[in-house]
PDB file with one MODEL, atoms N, CA, C and O in Angstrom:
MODEL        1
ATOM      1  N   MET A   1     -79.721   4.811 192.356  1.00  0.00           N
ATOM      2  CA  MET A   1     -80.034   5.548 191.161  1.00  0.00           C
ATOM      3  C   MET A   1     -79.014   6.637 190.889  1.00  0.00           C
ATOM      4  O   MET A   1     -78.809   7.002 189.732  1.00  0.00           O
ATOM      5  N   ALA A   2     -78.378   7.158 191.900  1.00  0.00           N
ATOM      6  CA  ALA A   2     -77.358   8.187 191.710  1.00  0.00           C
ATOM      7  C   ALA A   2     -76.069   7.531 191.216  1.00  0.00           C
ATOM      8  O   ALA A   2     -75.623   6.520 191.758  1.00  0.00           O
ATOM      9  N   THR A   3     -75.491   8.117 190.196  1.00  0.00           N
ATOM     10  CA  THR A   3     -74.250   7.586 189.657  1.00  0.00           C
ATOM     11  C   THR A   3     -73.184   8.669 189.665  1.00  0.00           C
ATOM     12  O   THR A   3     -73.491   9.855 189.548  1.00  0.00           O
ATOM     13  N   THR A   4     -71.934   8.254 189.803  1.00  0.00           N
ATOM     14  CA  THR A   4     -70.841   9.224 189.842  1.00  0.00           C
ATOM     15  C   THR A   4     -70.453   9.674 188.439  1.00  0.00           C
ATOM     16  O   THR A   4     -69.899  10.762 188.279  1.00  0.00           O
ATOM     17  N   THR A   5     -70.729   8.864 187.421  1.00  0.00           N
ATOM     18  CA  THR A   5     -70.336   9.233 186.066  1.00  0.00           C
ATOM     19  C   THR A   5     -71.260  10.302 185.475  1.00  0.00           C
ATOM     20  O   THR A   5     -70.911  10.946 184.485  1.00  0.00           O
ATOM     21  N   ARG A   6     -72.400  10.487 186.062  1.00  0.00           N
ATOM     22  CA  ARG A   6     -73.365  11.453 185.539  1.00  0.00           C
ATOM     23  C   ARG A   6     -72.837  12.881 185.627  1.00  0.00           C
ATOM     24  O   ARG A   6     -73.094  13.687 184.732  1.00  0.00           O
ATOM     25  N   ASN A   7     -72.110  13.203 186.681  1.00  0.00           N
ATOM     26  CA  ASN A   7     -71.638  14.554 186.904  1.00  0.00           C
ATOM     27  C   ASN A   7     -70.203  14.786 186.429  1.00  0.00           C
ATOM     28  O   ASN A   7     -69.705  15.908 186.517  1.00  0.00           O
ATOM     29  N   ARG A   8     -69.547  13.776 185.940  1.00  0.00           N
ATOM     30  CA  ARG A   8     -68.162  13.909 185.517  1.00  0.00           C
ATOM     31  C   ARG A   8     -68.077  14.310 184.052  1.00  0.00           C
ATOM     32  O   ARG A   8     -68.903  13.923 183.226  1.00  0.00           O
ATOM     33  N   LEU A   9     -67.047  15.101 183.758  1.00  0.00           N
ATOM     34  CA  LEU A   9     -66.803  15.499 182.376  1.00  0.00           C
ATOM     35  C   LEU A   9     -65.970  14.437 181.679  1.00  0.00           C
ATOM     36  O   LEU A   9     -65.127  13.794 182.304  1.00  0.00           O
ATOM     37  N   SER A  10     -66.203  14.253 180.397  1.00  0.00           N
ATOM     38  CA  SER A  10     -65.383  13.334 179.626  1.00  0.00           C
ATOM     39  C   SER A  10     -64.043  14.000 179.337  1.00  0.00           C
ATOM     40  O   SER A  10     -63.873  15.198 179.561  1.00  0.00           O
ATOM     41  N   GLN A  11     -63.099  13.213 178.839  1.00  0.00           N
ATOM     42  CA  GLN A  11     -61.782  13.772 178.486  1.00  0.00           C
ATOM     43  C   GLN A  11     -61.918  14.849 177.417  1.00  0.00           C
ATOM     44  O   GLN A  11     -61.233  15.870 177.476  1.00  0.00           O
ATOM     45  N   ALA A  12     -62.790  14.632 176.445  1.00  0.00           N
ATOM     46  CA  ALA A  12     -62.989  15.611 175.374  1.00  0.00           C
ATOM     47  C   ALA A  12     -63.565  16.915 175.909  1.00  0.00           C
ATOM     48  O   ALA A  12     -63.178  17.997 175.468  1.00  0.00           O
ATOM     49  N   GLN A  13     -64.493  16.810 176.861  1.00  0.00           N
ATOM     50  CA  GLN A  13     -65.069  18.008 177.458  1.00  0.00           C
ATOM     51  C   GLN A  13     -64.028  18.769 178.275  1.00  0.00           C
ATOM     52  O   GLN A  13     -63.983  19.998 178.238  1.00  0.00           O
ATOM     53  N   LYS A  14     -63.199  18.040 179.006  1.00  0.00           N
ATOM     54  CA  LYS A  14     -62.140  18.690 179.773  1.00  0.00           C
ATOM     55  C   LYS A  14     -61.153  19.383 178.847  1.00  0.00           C
ATOM     56  O   LYS A  14     -60.719  20.500 179.127  1.00  0.00           O
ATOM     57  N   LEU A  15     -60.793  18.728 177.740  1.00  0.00           N
ATOM     58  CA  LEU A  15     -59.860  19.338 176.784  1.00  0.00           C
ATOM     59  C   LEU A  15     -60.436  20.610 176.185  1.00  0.00           C
ATOM     60  O   LEU A  15     -59.695  21.561 175.938  1.00  0.00           O
ATOM     61  N   ALA A  16     -61.732  20.648 175.947  1.00  0.00           N
ATOM     62  CA  ALA A  16     -62.374  21.855 175.413  1.00  0.00           C
ATOM     63  C   ALA A  16     -62.306  22.994 176.422  1.00  0.00           C
ATOM     64  O   ALA A  16     -62.050  24.138 176.048  1.00  0.00           O
ATOM     65  N   VAL A  17     -62.533  22.694 177.692  1.00  0.00           N
ATOM     66  CA  VAL A  17     -62.446  23.713 178.740  1.00  0.00           C
ATOM     67  C   VAL A  17     -61.007  24.212 178.868  1.00  0.00           C
ATOM     68  O   VAL A  17     -60.771  25.414 178.990  1.00  0.00           O
ATOM     69  N   ILE A  18     -60.058  23.293 178.841  1.00  0.00           N
ATOM     70  CA  ILE A  18     -58.648  23.656 178.951  1.00  0.00           C
ATOM     71  C   ILE A  18     -58.245  24.570 177.802  1.00  0.00           C
ATOM     72  O   ILE A  18     -57.576  25.581 178.018  1.00  0.00           O
ATOM     73  N   GLU A  19     -58.642  24.226 176.594  1.00  0.00           N
ATOM     74  CA  GLU A  19     -58.281  25.017 175.421  1.00  0.00           C
ATOM     75  C   GLU A  19     -58.856  26.426 175.505  1.00  0.00           C
ATOM     76  O   GLU A  19     -58.198  27.385 175.103  1.00  0.00           O
ATOM     77  N   ALA A  20     -60.060  26.562 176.015  1.00  0.00           N
ATOM     78  CA  ALA A  20     -60.698  27.876 176.108  1.00  0.00           C
ATOM     79  C   ALA A  20     -60.039  28.767 177.157  1.00  0.00           C
ATOM     80  O   ALA A  20     -60.085  29.991 177.042  1.00  0.00           O
ATOM     81  N   ARG A  21     -59.429  28.171 178.172  1.00  0.00           N
ATOM     82  CA  ARG A  21     -58.903  28.945 179.296  1.00  0.00           C
ATOM     83  C   ARG A  21     -57.386  28.922 179.414  1.00  0.00           C
ATOM     84  O   ARG A  21     -56.829  29.524 180.332  1.00  0.00           O
ATOM     85  N   LYS A  22     -56.715  28.240 178.503  1.00  0.00           N
ATOM     86  CA  LYS A  22     -55.263  28.083 178.554  1.00  0.00           C
ATOM     87  C   LYS A  22     -54.557  29.415 178.332  1.00  0.00           C
ATOM     88  O   LYS A  22     -54.975  30.217 177.496  1.00  0.00           O
ATOM     89  N   ARG A  23     -53.481  29.645 179.087  1.00  0.00           N
ATOM     90  CA  ARG A  23     -52.688  30.860 178.965  1.00  0.00           C
ATOM     91  C   ARG A  23     -51.249  30.500 178.618  1.00  0.00           C
ATOM     92  O   ARG A  23     -50.835  29.345 178.711  1.00  0.00           O
ATOM     93  N   SER A  24     -50.514  31.507 178.221  1.00  0.00           N
ATOM     94  CA  SER A  24     -49.097  31.323 177.926  1.00  0.00           C
ATOM     95  C   SER A  24     -48.369  30.833 179.173  1.00  0.00           C
ATOM     96  O   SER A  24     -48.537  31.394 180.256  1.00  0.00           O
ATOM     97  N   GLY A  25     -47.576  29.805 179.023  1.00  0.00           N
ATOM     98  CA  GLY A  25     -46.819  29.260 180.146  1.00  0.00           C
ATOM     99  C   GLY A  25     -47.477  28.107 180.863  1.00  0.00           C
ATOM    100  O   GLY A  25     -46.846  27.460 181.699  1.00  0.00           O
ATOM    101  N   ASP A  26     -48.730  27.835 180.556  1.00  0.00           N
ATOM    102  CA  ASP A  26     -49.436  26.751 181.244  1.00  0.00           C
ATOM    103  C   ASP A  26     -48.842  25.380 180.938  1.00  0.00           C
ATOM    104  O   ASP A  26     -48.781  24.523 181.820  1.00  0.00           O
ATOM    105  N   ILE A  27     -48.412  25.168 179.718  1.00  0.00           N
ATOM    106  CA  ILE A  27     -47.861  23.853 179.352  1.00  0.00           C
ATOM    107  C   ILE A  27     -46.603  23.564 180.164  1.00  0.00           C
ATOM    108  O   ILE A  27     -46.402  22.435 180.612  1.00  0.00           O
ATOM    109  N   SER A  28     -45.765  24.564 180.355  1.00  0.00           N
ATOM    110  CA  SER A  28     -44.558  24.391 181.169  1.00  0.00           C
ATOM    111  C   SER A  28     -44.913  24.091 182.621  1.00  0.00           C
ATOM    112  O   SER A  28     -44.275  23.245 183.248  1.00  0.00           O
ATOM    113  N   LYS A  29     -45.916  24.768 183.160  1.00  0.00           N
ATOM    114  CA  LYS A  29     -46.351  24.516 184.537  1.00  0.00           C
ATOM    115  C   LYS A  29     -46.871  23.092 184.690  1.00  0.00           C
ATOM    116  O   LYS A  29     -46.553  22.408 185.662  1.00  0.00           O
ATOM    117  N   ILE A  30     -47.668  22.654 183.731  1.00  0.00           N
ATOM    118  CA  ILE A  30     -48.241  21.304 183.786  1.00  0.00           C
ATOM    119  C   ILE A  30     -47.137  20.262 183.669  1.00  0.00           C
ATOM    120  O   ILE A  30     -47.158  19.251 184.371  1.00  0.00           O
ATOM    121  N   ALA A  31     -46.169  20.506 182.783  1.00  0.00           N
ATOM    122  CA  ALA A  31     -45.042  19.579 182.626  1.00  0.00           C
ATOM    123  C   ALA A  31     -44.245  19.481 183.917  1.00  0.00           C
ATOM    124  O   ALA A  31     -43.826  18.390 184.304  1.00  0.00           O
ATOM    125  N   GLY A  32     -44.033  20.605 184.585  1.00  0.00           N
ATOM    126  CA  GLY A  32     -43.305  20.595 185.847  1.00  0.00           C
ATOM    127  C   GLY A  32     -44.037  19.848 186.942  1.00  0.00           C
ATOM    128  O   GLY A  32     -43.412  19.138 187.730  1.00  0.00           O
ATOM    129  N   LYS A  33     -45.352  19.995 187.006  1.00  0.00           N
ATOM    130  CA  LYS A  33     -46.151  19.339 188.037  1.00  0.00           C
ATOM    131  C   LYS A  33     -46.271  17.835 187.812  1.00  0.00           C
ATOM    132  O   LYS A  33     -46.294  17.060 188.768  1.00  0.00           O
ATOM    133  N   THR A  34     -46.347  17.420 186.533  1.00  0.00           N
ATOM    134  CA  THR A  34     -46.574  16.002 186.250  1.00  0.00           C
ATOM    135  C   THR A  34     -45.285  15.222 186.006  1.00  0.00           C
ATOM    136  O   THR A  34     -45.272  14.000 186.149  1.00  0.00           O
ATOM    137  N   GLY A  35     -44.207  15.904 185.644  1.00  0.00           N
ATOM    138  CA  GLY A  35     -42.952  15.215 185.365  1.00  0.00           C
ATOM    139  C   GLY A  35     -42.815  14.747 183.931  1.00  0.00           C
ATOM    140  O   GLY A  35     -41.823  14.105 183.585  1.00  0.00           O
ATOM    141  N   PHE A  36     -43.787  15.053 183.091  1.00  0.00           N
ATOM    142  CA  PHE A  36     -43.702  14.704 181.681  1.00  0.00           C
ATOM    143  C   PHE A  36     -43.030  15.834 180.910  1.00  0.00           C
ATOM    144  O   PHE A  36     -42.963  16.963 181.396  1.00  0.00           O
ATOM    145  N   SER A  37     -42.535  15.538 179.716  1.00  0.00           N
ATOM    146  CA  SER A  37     -41.882  16.562 178.910  1.00  0.00           C
ATOM    147  C   SER A  37     -42.909  17.559 178.371  1.00  0.00           C
ATOM    148  O   SER A  37     -44.099  17.260 178.265  1.00  0.00           O
ATOM    149  N   ILE A  38     -42.420  18.736 178.041  1.00  0.00           N
ATOM    150  CA  ILE A  38     -43.286  19.785 177.506  1.00  0.00           C
ATOM    151  C   ILE A  38     -43.929  19.324 176.198  1.00  0.00           C
ATOM    152  O   ILE A  38     -45.106  19.592 175.959  1.00  0.00           O
ATOM    153  N   SER A  39     -43.166  18.637 175.357  1.00  0.00           N
ATOM    154  CA  SER A  39     -43.720  18.192 174.077  1.00  0.00           C
ATOM    155  C   SER A  39     -44.818  17.147 174.274  1.00  0.00           C
ATOM    156  O   SER A  39     -45.810  17.155 173.545  1.00  0.00           O
ATOM    157  N   HIS A  40     -44.656  16.250 175.246  1.00  0.00           N
ATOM    158  CA  HIS A  40     -45.685  15.243 175.501  1.00  0.00           C
ATOM    159  C   HIS A  40     -46.954  15.904 176.047  1.00  0.00           C
ATOM    160  O   HIS A  40     -48.065  15.554 175.646  1.00  0.00           O
ATOM    161  N   VAL A  41     -46.781  16.857 176.962  1.00  0.00           N
ATOM    162  CA  VAL A  41     -47.936  17.577 177.514  1.00  0.00           C
ATOM    163  C   VAL A  41     -48.663  18.303 176.388  1.00  0.00           C
ATOM    164  O   VAL A  41     -49.892  18.271 176.323  1.00  0.00           O
ATOM    165  N   SER A  42     -47.924  18.949 175.512  1.00  0.00           N
ATOM    166  CA  SER A  42     -48.521  19.656 174.379  1.00  0.00           C
ATOM    167  C   SER A  42     -49.291  18.696 173.482  1.00  0.00           C
ATOM    168  O   SER A  42     -50.396  19.009 173.038  1.00  0.00           O
ATOM    169  N   ASN A  43     -48.714  17.536 173.215  1.00  0.00           N
ATOM    170  CA  ASN A  43     -49.394  16.537 172.383  1.00  0.00           C
ATOM    171  C   ASN A  43     -50.677  16.033 173.035  1.00  0.00           C
ATOM    172  O   ASN A  43     -51.675  15.822 172.346  1.00  0.00           O
ATOM    173  N   VAL A  44     -50.666  15.840 174.338  1.00  0.00           N
ATOM    174  CA  VAL A  44     -51.868  15.383 175.049  1.00  0.00           C
ATOM    175  C   VAL A  44     -52.945  16.450 174.977  1.00  0.00           C
ATOM    176  O   VAL A  44     -54.099  16.145 174.676  1.00  0.00           O
ATOM    177  N   LEU A  45     -52.582  17.702 175.250  1.00  0.00           N
ATOM    178  CA  LEU A  45     -53.572  18.771 175.255  1.00  0.00           C
ATOM    179  C   LEU A  45     -54.096  19.086 173.859  1.00  0.00           C
ATOM    180  O   LEU A  45     -55.179  19.656 173.720  1.00  0.00           O
ATOM    181  N   ASN A  46     -53.343  18.724 172.830  1.00  0.00           N
ATOM    182  CA  ASN A  46     -53.815  18.906 171.461  1.00  0.00           C
ATOM    183  C   ASN A  46     -54.547  17.674 170.930  1.00  0.00           C
ATOM    184  O   ASN A  46     -54.950  17.647 169.767  1.00  0.00           O
ATOM    185  N   GLY A  47     -54.721  16.655 171.775  1.00  0.00           N
ATOM    186  CA  GLY A  47     -55.512  15.487 171.412  1.00  0.00           C
ATOM    187  C   GLY A  47     -54.768  14.413 170.641  1.00  0.00           C
ATOM    188  O   GLY A  47     -55.393  13.484 170.130  1.00  0.00           O
ATOM    189  N   ARG A  48     -53.460  14.513 170.545  1.00  0.00           N
ATOM    190  CA  ARG A  48     -52.688  13.511 169.800  1.00  0.00           C
ATOM    191  C   ARG A  48     -52.401  12.268 170.630  1.00  0.00           C
ATOM    192  O   ARG A  48     -52.249  11.177 170.080  1.00  0.00           O
ATOM    193  N   HIS A  49     -52.328  12.423 171.941  1.00  0.00           N
ATOM    194  CA  HIS A  49     -52.094  11.312 172.860  1.00  0.00           C
ATOM    195  C   HIS A  49     -53.111  11.400 173.993  1.00  0.00           C
ATOM    196  O   HIS A  49     -53.737  12.440 174.199  1.00  0.00           O
ATOM    197  N   ALA A  50     -53.266  10.316 174.714  1.00  0.00           N
ATOM    198  CA  ALA A  50     -54.177  10.294 175.859  1.00  0.00           C
ATOM    199  C   ALA A  50     -53.366  10.092 177.131  1.00  0.00           C
ATOM    200  O   ALA A  50     -52.528   9.194 177.207  1.00  0.00           O
ATOM    201  N   ASN A  51     -53.622  10.935 178.131  1.00  0.00           N
ATOM    202  CA  ASN A  51     -52.987  10.793 179.433  1.00  0.00           C
ATOM    203  C   ASN A  51     -53.888  11.483 180.446  1.00  0.00           C
ATOM    204  O   ASN A  51     -53.983  12.710 180.477  1.00  0.00           O
ATOM    205  N   GLU A  52     -54.539  10.691 181.259  1.00  0.00           N
ATOM    206  CA  GLU A  52     -55.524  11.207 182.207  1.00  0.00           C
ATOM    207  C   GLU A  52     -54.888  12.106 183.266  1.00  0.00           C
ATOM    208  O   GLU A  52     -55.493  13.096 183.678  1.00  0.00           O
ATOM    209  N   GLN A  53     -53.679  11.773 183.709  1.00  0.00           N
ATOM    210  CA  GLN A  53     -53.002  12.583 184.720  1.00  0.00           C
ATOM    211  C   GLN A  53     -52.734  13.997 184.212  1.00  0.00           C
ATOM    212  O   GLN A  53     -52.946  14.967 184.938  1.00  0.00           O
ATOM    213  N   ILE A  54     -52.273  14.117 182.980  1.00  0.00           N
ATOM    214  CA  ILE A  54     -51.991  15.433 182.407  1.00  0.00           C
ATOM    215  C   ILE A  54     -53.277  16.224 182.232  1.00  0.00           C
ATOM    216  O   ILE A  54     -53.326  17.406 182.572  1.00  0.00           O
ATOM    217  N   VAL A  55     -54.312  15.594 181.709  1.00  0.00           N
ATOM    218  CA  VAL A  55     -55.584  16.286 181.486  1.00  0.00           C
ATOM    219  C   VAL A  55     -56.173  16.754 182.807  1.00  0.00           C
ATOM    220  O   VAL A  55     -56.660  17.881 182.896  1.00  0.00           O
ATOM    221  N   ASN A  56     -56.139  15.919 183.828  1.00  0.00           N
ATOM    222  CA  ASN A  56     -56.686  16.300 185.129  1.00  0.00           C
ATOM    223  C   ASN A  56     -55.887  17.428 185.775  1.00  0.00           C
ATOM    224  O   ASN A  56     -56.471  18.328 186.379  1.00  0.00           O
ATOM    225  N   THR A  57     -54.567  17.393 185.656  1.00  0.00           N
ATOM    226  CA  THR A  57     -53.731  18.466 186.200  1.00  0.00           C
ATOM    227  C   THR A  57     -54.014  19.777 185.479  1.00  0.00           C
ATOM    228  O   THR A  57     -54.131  20.824 186.115  1.00  0.00           O
ATOM    229  N   ALA A  58     -54.124  19.723 184.157  1.00  0.00           N
ATOM    230  CA  ALA A  58     -54.413  20.923 183.371  1.00  0.00           C
ATOM    231  C   ALA A  58     -55.800  21.463 183.711  1.00  0.00           C
ATOM    232  O   ALA A  58     -55.981  22.673 183.844  1.00  0.00           O
ATOM    233  N   TYR A  59     -56.764  20.583 183.851  1.00  0.00           N
ATOM    234  CA  TYR A  59     -58.123  21.010 184.175  1.00  0.00           C
ATOM    235  C   TYR A  59     -58.169  21.690 185.545  1.00  0.00           C
ATOM    236  O   TYR A  59     -58.843  22.706 185.715  1.00  0.00           O
ATOM    237  N   THR A  60     -57.457  21.131 186.512  1.00  0.00           N
ATOM    238  CA  THR A  60     -57.397  21.741 187.828  1.00  0.00           C
ATOM    239  C   THR A  60     -56.769  23.126 187.766  1.00  0.00           C
ATOM    240  O   THR A  60     -57.219  24.046 188.448  1.00  0.00           O
ATOM    241  N   LEU A  61     -55.732  23.275 186.952  1.00  0.00           N
ATOM    242  CA  LEU A  61     -55.039  24.551 186.823  1.00  0.00           C
ATOM    243  C   LEU A  61     -55.950  25.641 186.242  1.00  0.00           C
ATOM    244  O   LEU A  61     -55.919  26.781 186.704  1.00  0.00           O
ATOM    245  N   VAL A  62     -56.756  25.298 185.238  1.00  0.00           N
ATOM    246  CA  VAL A  62     -57.542  26.318 184.528  1.00  0.00           C
ATOM    247  C   VAL A  62     -59.010  26.384 184.952  1.00  0.00           C
ATOM    248  O   VAL A  62     -59.746  27.251 184.480  1.00  0.00           O
ATOM    249  N   SER A  63     -59.439  25.494 185.820  1.00  0.00           N
ATOM    250  CA  SER A  63     -60.875  25.378 186.112  1.00  0.00           C
ATOM    251  C   SER A  63     -61.478  26.615 186.751  1.00  0.00           C
ATOM    252  O   SER A  63     -62.670  26.867 186.575  1.00  0.00           O
ATOM    253  N   GLN A  64     -60.707  27.389 187.480  1.00  0.00           N
ATOM    254  CA  GLN A  64     -61.259  28.571 188.152  1.00  0.00           C
ATOM    255  C   GLN A  64     -61.176  29.839 187.313  1.00  0.00           C
ATOM    256  O   GLN A  64     -61.627  30.899 187.749  1.00  0.00           O
ATOM    257  N   ARG A  65     -60.608  29.745 186.118  1.00  0.00           N
ATOM    258  CA  ARG A  65     -60.472  30.908 185.256  1.00  0.00           C
ATOM    259  C   ARG A  65     -61.737  31.150 184.433  1.00  0.00           C
ATOM    260  O   ARG A  65     -62.507  30.225 184.175  1.00  0.00           O
ATOM    261  N   LYS A  66     -61.940  32.394 184.027  1.00  0.00           N
ATOM    262  CA  LYS A  66     -63.038  32.717 183.137  1.00  0.00           C
ATOM    263  C   LYS A  66     -62.613  32.397 181.711  1.00  0.00           C
ATOM    264  O   LYS A  66     -61.444  32.538 181.350  1.00  0.00           O
ATOM    265  N   ALA A  67     -63.569  31.969 180.913  1.00  0.00           N
ATOM    266  CA  ALA A  67     -63.278  31.635 179.516  1.00  0.00           C
ATOM    267  C   ALA A  67     -63.078  32.888 178.691  1.00  0.00           C
ATOM    268  O   ALA A  67     -62.824  32.802 177.490  1.00  0.00           O
TER     269      ALA A  67
ENDMDL
END
């Protein structure tokens, strides 16, 4: 009866959390950690493209911050 998807956030929910807690310079940090370009990371975080690795890295970076 227990499922792993029940406690997981969707990509849209993660993007909302990231947007609320994002700081100046975060996009550059995420680009450096993932190896993607700054413009691609920006497009993913703004919802224009989908990339689970970028979203998960960004979520990990901002998850401990206060909104």
